[in-house]
C-alpha positions in Angstrom: 0.4 -0.1 0.0 2.7 2.6 -0.3 1.3 3.4 -3.7 -1.2 5.2 -0.8 1.0 7.2 1.5 1.4 10.5 -0.2 -2.5 10.6 -0.1 -2.9 9.4 3.6 -0.7 12.2 4.5 -2.4 14.5 3.1 -5.3 14.0 5.4 -5.6 16.2 9.4 -8.1 14.4 11.2 -6.8 11.3 12.7 -9.8 10.0 13.2 -10.6 9.7 9.2 -7.0 9.2 8.7 -7.6 6.2 11.4 -10.9 5.2 9.0 -9.9 5.3 6.4 -6.2 3.1 6.5 -8.4 0.4 8.4 -10.6 0.6 4.6 -7.7 0.5 2.6 -5.6 -2.4 4.9 -8.7 -4.1 4.6 -8.7 -4.4 1.1 -5.8 -5.2 0.5 -5.7 -8.2 3.0 -9.1 -9.4 1.9 -7.9 -9.0 -2.1 -4.1 -9.0 -2.4 -4.1 -9.4 -5.9 -5.2 -6.3 -6.3 -3.3 -3.3 -7.5 -2.8 -0.3 -5.2 -3.0 3.1 -6.9 -3.3 7.3 -7.6 -5.1 8.3 -9.7 -6.9 12.2 -10.7 -5.2 12.3 -6.8 -7.9 9.4 -5.9 -6.7 6.1 -4.9 -7.8 3.2 -6.0 -7.8 -0.9 -6.5 -7.5 -2.1 -10.1 -7.3 -5.4 -11.3 -5.5 -6.5 -14.6 -5.9 -2.8 -15.7 -9.6 -2.3 -14.9 -10.8 -0.1 -12.4 -12.4 -2.5 -9.2 -13.0 0.4 -6.6 -11.7 3.9 -6.0 -12.3 6.1 -2.4 -12.1 9.4 -1.3 -12.5 11.4 1.7 -14.1 14.5 2.5 -15.5 16.8 6.0 -18.5 14.9 6.5 -17.2 10.9 4.4 -15.4 8.4 2.7 -16.5 7.9 -0.4 -16.7 5.1 -2.0 -16.3 4.5 -5.5 -17.9 1.1 -7.2 -19.1 2.3 -10.5 -22.6 3.3 -11.5 -23.8 -0.3 -12.4 -22.2 -1.8 -9.0 -24.1 0.7 -7.0 -27.6 0.3 -9.2 -27.1 -3.8 -8.9 -26.1 -3.3 -5.0 -28.4 -0.5 -4.2 -31.3 -2.2 -2.4 -28.3 -3.0 0.0 -26.5 0.6 -0.1 -30.3 1.5 1.0 -30.7 -1.3 3.9 -27.2 -0.2 5.0 -28.0 3.3 5.8 -25.8 5.0 3.6 -26.7 7.8 1.0 -25.7 8.0 -2.5 -24.8 8.7 -5.8 -25.0 7.6 -9.5 -21.1 7.3 -8.8 -20.9 6.7 -5.1 -21.9 5.8 -1.6 -21.1 8.3 1.1 -19.9 6.6 4.4 -20.4 8.7 7.7 -16.8 8.9 10.0 -19.1 8.4 12.6 -20.9 5.7 10.9 -19.5 1.7 11.1 -18.1 0.4 7.9 -20.3 -2.0 6.1 -17.9 -4.4 5.5 -19.6 -7.3 3.4 -21.3 -3.9 1.3 -18.2 -3.5 0.5 -17.0 -7.3 -0.3 -19.9 -7.8 -2.1 -18.6 -4.5 -4.6 -15.6 -5.7 -5.1 -16.4 -9.2 -6.3 -19.1 -8.1 -8.1 -17.1 -5.7 -10.0 -13.9 -8.9 -10.2 -16.2 -11.3 -11.6 -18.3 -8.7 -13.9 -15.8 -7.1 -15.5 -12.6 -10.3 -15.1 -13.1 -9.8 -19.5 -13.0 -6.3 -19.3 -10.2 -4.8 -21.3 -10.8 -1.9 -20.5 -10.1 0.8 -17.3 -13.7 1.8 -16.8 -16.5 0.0 -18.4 -18.1 0.5 -21.6 
């Protein structure tokens, strides 16, 4: 996760930094074959050159971006988790627990659905 060191160093709030570090470590441990990259100043995990999931931080939340198709696919579960979301991202408030089973479903879906994908983003 050396690729994320500079990004993590830019997080001033220690609570936010701890949360982001926990999430990145969890993804890295659960999916050691995914590559860690920074693109467009955002940390992301990729597989065979295709985007799987990305993250960003704001004052109010940790944003998870698994691509629109994945959000549509898991929309009911995102609602059940109580997370606010848009077409492109899910917002996990800093004071809310991270639903790791939901993140796992997002990553598993993208790895499976994009197994034969030859582009970074879905077409």
